[in-house]
KOLFIVO-168296 format. One record per residue (C-alpha): x, y, z; residue in three letters; residue number from 1. Coordinates in Angstrom, 3 decimals, decimal comma. Example, Ala and Ser with C-alpha at 12.3 -4.5 7.8 and 13.67 -1.06 7.14 Angstrom:
BEGIN
<atom><u>12,300</u><v>-4,500</v><w>7,800</w><residu>ala</residu><num>1</num></atom>
<atom><u>13,670</u><v>-1,060</v><w>7,140</w><residu>ser</residu><num>2</num></atom>
This chain:
BEGIN
<atom><u>215,402</u><v>9,699</v><w>126,729</w><residu>unk</residu><num>1</num></atom>
<atom><u>212,323</u><v>10,062</v><w>128,926</w><residu>unk</residu><num>2</num></atom>
<atom><u>209,527</u><v>12,352</v><w>127,798</w><residu>unk</residu><num>3</num></atom>
<atom><u>209,678</u><v>14,547</v><w>130,950</w><residu>unk</residu><num>4</num></atom>
<atom><u>213,193</u><v>15,740</v><w>130,100</w><residu>unk</residu><num>5</num></atom>
<atom><u>212,039</u><v>17,227</v><w>126,767</w><residu>unk</residu><num>6</num></atom>
<atom><u>209,601</u><v>19,655</v><w>128,349</w><residu>unk</residu><num>7</num></atom>
<atom><u>210,597</u><v>22,552</v><w>126,016</w><residu>unk</residu><num>8</num></atom>
<atom><u>209,588</u><v>20,605</v><w>122,951</w><residu>unk</residu><num>9</num></atom>
<atom><u>206,588</u><v>22,193</v><w>121,237</w><residu>unk</residu><num>10</num></atom>
<atom><u>204,341</u><v>20,499</v><w>118,718</w><residu>unk</residu><num>11</num></atom>
<atom><u>204,108</u><v>21,923</v><w>115,213</w><residu>unk</residu><num>12</num></atom>
<atom><u>201,229</u><v>24,429</v><w>114,953</w><residu>unk</residu><num>13</num></atom>
<atom><u>198,421</u><v>23,125</v><w>112,788</w><residu>unk</residu><num>14</num></atom>
<atom><u>196,869</u><v>25,798</v><w>110,560</w><residu>unk</residu><num>15</num></atom>
<atom><u>193,161</u><v>26,320</v><w>111,076</w><residu>unk</residu><num>16</num></atom>
<atom><u>190,934</u><v>25,168</v><w>108,234</w><residu>unk</residu><num>17</num></atom>
<atom><u>189,427</u><v>27,961</v><w>106,134</w><residu>unk</residu><num>18</num></atom>
<atom><u>186,082</u><v>29,219</v><w>107,344</w><residu>unk</residu><num>19</num></atom>
<atom><u>182,998</u><v>28,200</v><w>105,392</w><residu>unk</residu><num>20</num></atom>
<atom><u>181,738</u><v>30,770</v><w>102,901</w><residu>unk</residu><num>21</num></atom>
<atom><u>178,804</u><v>31,821</v><w>105,051</w><residu>unk</residu><num>22</num></atom>
<atom><u>181,018</u><v>32,636</v><w>108,058</w><residu>unk</residu><num>23</num></atom>
<atom><u>183,500</u><v>34,901</v><w>106,302</w><residu>unk</residu><num>24</num></atom>
<atom><u>183,344</u><v>38,450</v><w>107,557</w><residu>unk</residu><num>25</num></atom>
<atom><u>184,191</u><v>40,314</v><w>104,365</w><residu>unk</residu><num>26</num></atom>
<atom><u>183,916</u><v>39,485</v><w>100,679</w><residu>unk</residu><num>27</num></atom>
<atom><u>187,180</u><v>39,349</v><w>98,773</w><residu>unk</residu><num>28</num></atom>
<atom><u>187,356</u><v>42,767</v><w>97,142</w><residu>unk</residu><num>29</num></atom>
<atom><u>190,194</u><v>45,022</v><w>96,063</w><residu>unk</residu><num>30</num></atom>
<atom><u>191,293</u><v>47,360</v><w>98,805</w><residu>unk</residu><num>31</num></atom>
<atom><u>191,069</u><v>51,105</v><w>98,262</w><residu>unk</residu><num>32</num></atom>
<atom><u>194,376</u><v>52,718</v><w>97,362</w><residu>unk</residu><num>33</num></atom>
<atom><u>196,541</u><v>53,860</v><w>100,222</w><residu>unk</residu><num>34</num></atom>
<atom><u>197,395</u><v>57,545</v><w>100,394</w><residu>unk</residu><num>35</num></atom>
<atom><u>200,714</u><v>58,156</v><w>98,679</w><residu>unk</residu><num>36</num></atom>
<atom><u>200,749</u><v>55,168</v><w>96,325</w><residu>unk</residu><num>37</num></atom>
<atom><u>202,815</u><v>55,803</v><w>93,175</w><residu>unk</residu><num>38</num></atom>
<atom><u>199,949</u><v>56,127</v><w>90,714</w><residu>unk</residu><num>39</num></atom>
<atom><u>198,401</u><v>58,799</v><w>92,930</w><residu>unk</residu><num>40</num></atom>
<atom><u>201,543</u><v>60,924</v><w>92,486</w><residu>unk</residu><num>41</num></atom>
<atom><u>201,138</u><v>61,805</v><w>88,833</w><residu>unk</residu><num>42</num></atom>
<atom><u>203,150</u><v>64,850</v><w>87,708</w><residu>unk</residu><num>43</num></atom>
<atom><u>201,056</u><v>67,990</v><w>87,697</w><residu>unk</residu><num>44</num></atom>
<atom><u>198,353</u><v>66,517</v><w>89,896</w><residu>unk</residu><num>45</num></atom>
<atom><u>197,334</u><v>68,890</v><w>92,649</w><residu>unk</residu><num>46</num></atom>
<atom><u>196,753</u><v>67,785</v><w>96,205</w><residu>unk</residu><num>47</num></atom>
<atom><u>193,009</u><v>68,396</v><w>95,826</w><residu>unk</residu><num>48</num></atom>
<atom><u>192,762</u><v>66,201</v><w>92,721</w><residu>unk</residu><num>49</num></atom>
<atom><u>194,707</u><v>63,444</v><w>94,470</w><residu>unk</residu><num>50</num></atom>
<atom><u>192,420</u><v>63,637</v><w>97,503</w><residu>unk</residu><num>51</num></atom>
<atom><u>189,343</u><v>63,499</v><w>95,252</w><residu>unk</residu><num>52</num></atom>
<atom><u>190,711</u><v>60,400</v><w>93,520</w><residu>unk</residu><num>53</num></atom>
<atom><u>191,412</u><v>58,737</v><w>96,856</w><residu>unk</residu><num>54</num></atom>
<atom><u>187,962</u><v>59,629</v><w>98,144</w><residu>unk</residu><num>55</num></atom>
<atom><u>186,343</u><v>58,263</v><w>94,984</w><residu>unk</residu><num>56</num></atom>
<atom><u>188,254</u><v>54,995</v><w>95,348</w><residu>unk</residu><num>57</num></atom>
<atom><u>187,268</u><v>54,685</v><w>99,009</w><residu>unk</residu><num>58</num></atom>
<atom><u>183,632</u><v>55,452</v><w>98,249</w><residu>unk</residu><num>59</num></atom>
<atom><u>183,580</u><v>52,971</v><w>95,397</w><residu>unk</residu><num>60</num></atom>
<atom><u>184,996</u><v>50,339</v><w>97,725</w><residu>unk</residu><num>61</num></atom>
<atom><u>182,341</u><v>51,168</v><w>100,338</w><residu>unk</residu><num>62</num></atom>
<atom><u>179,672</u><v>51,006</v><w>97,664</w><residu>unk</residu><num>63</num></atom>
<atom><u>180,841</u><v>47,579</v><w>96,515</w><residu>unk</residu><num>64</num></atom>
<atom><u>180,770</u><v>46,380</v><w>100,099</w><residu>unk</residu><num>65</num></atom>
<atom><u>177,246</u><v>47,719</v><w>100,557</w><residu>unk</residu><num>66</num></atom>
<atom><u>176,126</u><v>46,068</v><w>97,343</w><residu>unk</residu><num>67</num></atom>
<atom><u>177,652</u><v>42,776</v><w>98,465</w><residu>unk</residu><num>68</num></atom>
<atom><u>175,929</u><v>42,843</v><w>101,836</w><residu>unk</residu><num>69</num></atom>
<atom><u>172,740</u><v>44,834</v><w>101,303</w><residu>unk</residu><num>70</num></atom>
<atom><u>171,782</u><v>44,197</v><w>97,700</w><residu>unk</residu><num>71</num></atom>
<atom><u>168,212</u><v>43,441</v><w>98,802</w><residu>unk</residu><num>72</num></atom>
<atom><u>167,653</u><v>46,798</v><w>100,507</w><residu>unk</residu><num>73</num></atom>
<atom><u>166,551</u><v>49,734</v><w>98,350</w><residu>unk</residu><num>74</num></atom>
<atom><u>167,492</u><v>52,318</v><w>100,991</w><residu>unk</residu><num>75</num></atom>
<atom><u>171,053</u><v>51,045</v><w>101,044</w><residu>unk</residu><num>76</num></atom>
<atom><u>171,163</u><v>51,080</v><w>97,254</w><residu>unk</residu><num>77</num></atom>
<atom><u>170,319</u><v>54,785</v><w>97,284</w><residu>unk</residu><num>78</num></atom>
<atom><u>173,167</u><v>55,248</v><w>99,758</w><residu>unk</residu><num>79</num></atom>
<atom><u>175,399</u><v>53,363</v><w>97,337</w><residu>unk</residu><num>80</num></atom>
<atom><u>174,431</u><v>55,647</v><w>94,463</w><residu>unk</residu><num>81</num></atom>
<atom><u>175,077</u><v>58,707</v><w>96,631</w><residu>unk</residu><num>82</num></atom>
<atom><u>178,446</u><v>57,338</v><w>97,680</w><residu>unk</residu><num>83</num></atom>
<atom><u>179,540</u><v>56,532</v><w>94,125</w><residu>unk</residu><num>84</num></atom>
<atom><u>178,186</u><v>59,629</v><w>92,393</w><residu>unk</residu><num>85</num></atom>
<atom><u>178,784</u><v>62,134</v><w>95,180</w><residu>unk</residu><num>86</num></atom>
<atom><u>182,501</u><v>62,584</v><w>94,689</w><residu>unk</residu><num>87</num></atom>
<atom><u>182,451</u><v>61,800</v><w>90,976</w><residu>unk</residu><num>88</num></atom>
<atom><u>180,351</u><v>64,872</v><w>90,196</w><residu>unk</residu><num>89</num></atom>
<atom><u>181,427</u><v>67,238</v><w>92,976</w><residu>unk</residu><num>90</num></atom>
<atom><u>184,188</u><v>68,794</v><w>90,876</w><residu>unk</residu><num>91</num></atom>
<atom><u>181,801</u><v>69,335</v><w>87,954</w><residu>unk</residu><num>92</num></atom>
<atom><u>179,176</u><v>70,782</v><w>90,285</w><residu>unk</residu><num>93</num></atom>
<atom><u>181,729</u><v>73,238</v><w>91,653</w><residu>unk</residu><num>94</num></atom>
<atom><u>182,743</u><v>74,265</v><w>88,131</w><residu>unk</residu><num>95</num></atom>
<atom><u>179,111</u><v>74,786</v><w>87,119</w><residu>unk</residu><num>96</num></atom>
<atom><u>178,471</u><v>76,901</v><w>90,216</w><residu>unk</residu><num>97</num></atom>
<atom><u>181,528</u><v>79,015</v><w>89,414</w><residu>unk</residu><num>98</num></atom>
<atom><u>180,341</u><v>79,521</v><w>85,835</w><residu>unk</residu><num>99</num></atom>
<atom><u>176,860</u><v>80,564</v><w>86,971</w><residu>unk</residu><num>100</num></atom>
<atom><u>178,278</u><v>82,952</v><w>89,561</w><residu>unk</residu><num>101</num></atom>
<atom><u>180,638</u><v>84,548</v><w>87,049</w><residu>unk</residu><num>102</num></atom>
<atom><u>177,807</u><v>84,866</v><w>84,497</w><residu>unk</residu><num>103</num></atom>
<atom><u>175,615</u><v>86,629</v><w>87,061</w><residu>unk</residu><num>104</num></atom>
<atom><u>178,479</u><v>88,914</v><w>88,063</w><residu>unk</residu><num>105</num></atom>
<atom><u>179,208</u><v>89,693</v><w>84,401</w><residu>unk</residu><num>106</num></atom>
<atom><u>175,539</u><v>90,444</v><w>83,747</w><residu>unk</residu><num>107</num></atom>
<atom><u>175,354</u><v>92,808</v><w>86,703</w><residu>unk</residu><num>108</num></atom>
<atom><u>178,546</u><v>94,550</v><w>85,598</w><residu>unk</residu><num>109</num></atom>
<atom><u>177,114</u><v>94,976</v><w>82,095</w><residu>unk</residu><num>110</num></atom>
<atom><u>173,856</u><v>96,418</v><w>83,470</w><residu>unk</residu><num>111</num></atom>
<atom><u>175,788</u><v>98,862</v><w>85,665</w><residu>unk</residu><num>112</num></atom>
<atom><u>177,985</u><v>99,926</v><w>82,732</w><residu>unk</residu><num>113</num></atom>
<atom><u>174,942</u><v>100,550</v><w>80,511</w><residu>unk</residu><num>114</num></atom>
<atom><u>173,238</u><v>102,496</v><w>83,308</w><residu>unk</residu><num>115</num></atom>
<atom><u>176,363</u><v>104,604</v><w>83,838</w><residu>unk</residu><num>116</num></atom>
<atom><u>176,652</u><v>105,383</v><w>80,121</w><residu>unk</residu><num>117</num></atom>
<atom><u>172,930</u><v>106,248</v><w>80,004</w><residu>unk</residu><num>118</num></atom>
<atom><u>173,299</u><v>108,610</v><w>82,977</w><residu>unk</residu><num>119</num></atom>
<atom><u>176,347</u><v>110,304</v><w>81,451</w><residu>unk</residu><num>120</num></atom>
<atom><u>174,780</u><v>110,673</v><w>77,983</w><residu>unk</residu><num>121</num></atom>
<atom><u>171,298</u><v>111,813</v><w>78,964</w><residu>unk</residu><num>122</num></atom>
<atom><u>171,924</u><v>113,637</v><w>82,251</w><residu>unk</residu><num>123</num></atom>
<atom><u>175,453</u><v>114,829</v><w>81,693</w><residu>unk</residu><num>124</num></atom>
Protein backbone atom coordinates (compact mmCIF):
# COMPACT_ATOMS: atom_id res chain seq x y z
CA UNK A 1 0.00 0.00 0.00
CA UNK A 2 1.47 3.39 -0.91
CA UNK A 3 2.56 5.71 1.87
CA UNK A 4 0.24 8.57 0.77
CA UNK A 5 -2.87 6.50 1.52
CA UNK A 6 -1.90 6.11 5.20
CA UNK A 7 -1.95 9.83 5.92
CA UNK A 8 -3.73 9.40 9.30
CA UNK A 9 -0.93 7.26 10.65
CA UNK A 10 0.90 9.02 13.49
CA UNK A 11 4.33 8.11 14.79
CA UNK A 12 4.68 7.01 18.40
CA UNK A 13 5.46 10.00 20.66
CA UNK A 14 8.97 9.85 22.03
CA UNK A 15 9.22 10.96 25.67
CA UNK A 16 11.56 13.87 26.26
CA UNK A 17 14.75 13.05 28.15
CA UNK A 18 14.85 14.28 31.75
CA UNK A 19 16.28 17.74 32.20
CA UNK A 20 19.78 18.04 33.63
CA UNK A 21 19.94 18.77 37.35
CA UNK A 22 20.91 22.40 36.88
CA UNK A 23 17.89 23.14 34.66
CA UNK A 24 15.19 21.77 36.95
CA UNK A 25 12.86 24.45 38.19
CA UNK A 26 12.05 23.08 41.64
CA UNK A 27 13.82 20.72 44.01
CA UNK A 28 11.99 17.50 44.80
CA UNK A 29 10.32 18.27 48.12
CA UNK A 30 7.17 17.05 49.82
CA UNK A 31 4.17 19.15 48.94
CA UNK A 32 2.29 20.95 51.70
CA UNK A 33 -0.89 19.21 52.78
CA UNK A 34 -4.03 20.07 50.89
CA UNK A 35 -6.89 21.57 52.86
CA UNK A 36 -9.25 18.82 53.95
CA UNK A 37 -6.84 15.89 53.92
CA UNK A 38 -7.85 13.12 56.36
CA UNK A 39 -5.16 13.70 58.97
CA UNK A 40 -6.21 17.35 59.18
CA UNK A 41 -9.70 16.23 60.26
CA UNK A 42 -8.85 14.87 63.68
CA UNK A 43 -11.83 14.57 66.05
CA UNK A 44 -12.10 17.54 68.36
CA UNK A 45 -9.83 19.72 66.26
CA UNK A 46 -11.26 23.18 65.78
CA UNK A 47 -11.21 24.99 62.48
CA UNK A 48 -8.63 27.46 63.82
CA UNK A 49 -6.25 24.69 64.91
CA UNK A 50 -6.61 23.00 61.52
CA UNK A 51 -5.88 26.27 59.72
CA UNK A 52 -2.82 26.86 61.93
CA UNK A 53 -1.52 23.38 61.11
CA UNK A 54 -2.05 23.96 57.40
CA UNK A 55 -0.34 27.34 57.58
CA UNK A 56 2.60 25.84 59.47
CA UNK A 57 2.98 23.12 56.83
CA UNK A 58 2.84 25.66 54.01
CA UNK A 59 5.35 27.93 55.72
CA UNK A 60 7.68 25.03 56.40
CA UNK A 61 7.48 24.08 52.74
CA UNK A 62 8.24 27.68 51.73
CA UNK A 63 11.12 27.75 54.17
CA UNK A 64 12.59 24.55 52.73
CA UNK A 65 12.31 26.01 49.26
CA UNK A 66 14.04 29.20 50.37
CA UNK A 67 16.80 27.20 52.03
CA UNK A 68 17.26 25.14 48.87
CA UNK A 69 17.53 28.19 46.63
CA UNK A 70 18.92 30.94 48.84
CA UNK A 71 21.07 29.16 51.39
CA UNK A 72 23.89 31.64 50.73
CA UNK A 73 21.84 34.73 51.58
CA UNK A 74 21.57 35.75 55.24
CA UNK A 75 18.57 38.02 54.62
CA UNK A 76 16.62 35.13 53.16
CA UNK A 77 17.62 32.92 56.07
CA UNK A 78 16.07 35.43 58.47
CA UNK A 79 12.93 35.28 56.34
CA UNK A 80 13.06 31.50 56.64
CA UNK A 81 13.28 31.68 60.42
CA UNK A 82 10.36 34.12 60.52
CA UNK A 83 8.32 31.87 58.26
CA UNK A 84 9.00 28.73 60.30
CA UNK A 85 8.71 30.23 63.78
CA UNK A 86 5.97 32.76 63.06
CA UNK A 87 3.05 30.37 63.04
CA UNK A 88 4.63 27.88 65.42
CA UNK A 89 4.63 30.38 68.29
CA UNK A 90 1.62 32.53 67.41
CA UNK A 91 -0.77 30.41 69.47
CA UNK A 92 1.56 30.54 72.49
CA UNK A 93 2.01 34.28 72.06
CA UNK A 94 -1.76 34.74 72.05
CA UNK A 95 -2.10 32.64 75.20
CA UNK A 96 0.63 34.63 76.96
CA UNK A 97 -1.03 37.91 75.99
CA UNK A 98 -4.35 36.64 77.35
CA UNK A 99 -2.71 35.62 80.63
CA UNK A 100 -1.03 39.01 81.03
CA UNK A 101 -4.26 40.85 80.24
CA UNK A 102 -6.24 38.77 82.72
CA UNK A 103 -3.55 39.27 85.40
CA UNK A 104 -3.68 43.04 84.90
CA UNK A 105 -7.48 43.01 85.02
CA UNK A 106 -7.42 40.88 88.18
CA UNK A 107 -4.90 43.21 89.81
CA UNK A 108 -7.02 46.26 89.02
CA UNK A 109 -10.13 44.53 90.36
CA UNK A 110 -8.28 43.67 93.57
CA UNK A 111 -7.07 47.26 93.99
CA UNK A 112 -10.60 48.58 93.45
CA UNK A 113 -12.03 46.09 95.96
CA UNK A 114 -9.46 47.07 98.60
CA UNK A 115 -10.13 50.77 97.95
CA UNK A 116 -13.88 50.21 98.27
CA UNK A 117 -13.47 48.32 101.55
CA UNK A 118 -11.14 51.06 102.85
CA UNK A 119 -13.68 53.76 101.95
CA UNK A 120 -16.53 51.86 103.61
CA UNK A 121 -14.55 51.07 106.78
CA UNK A 122 -12.88 54.42 107.36
CA UNK A 123 -15.38 56.86 105.84
CA UNK A 124 -18.58 54.95 106.36
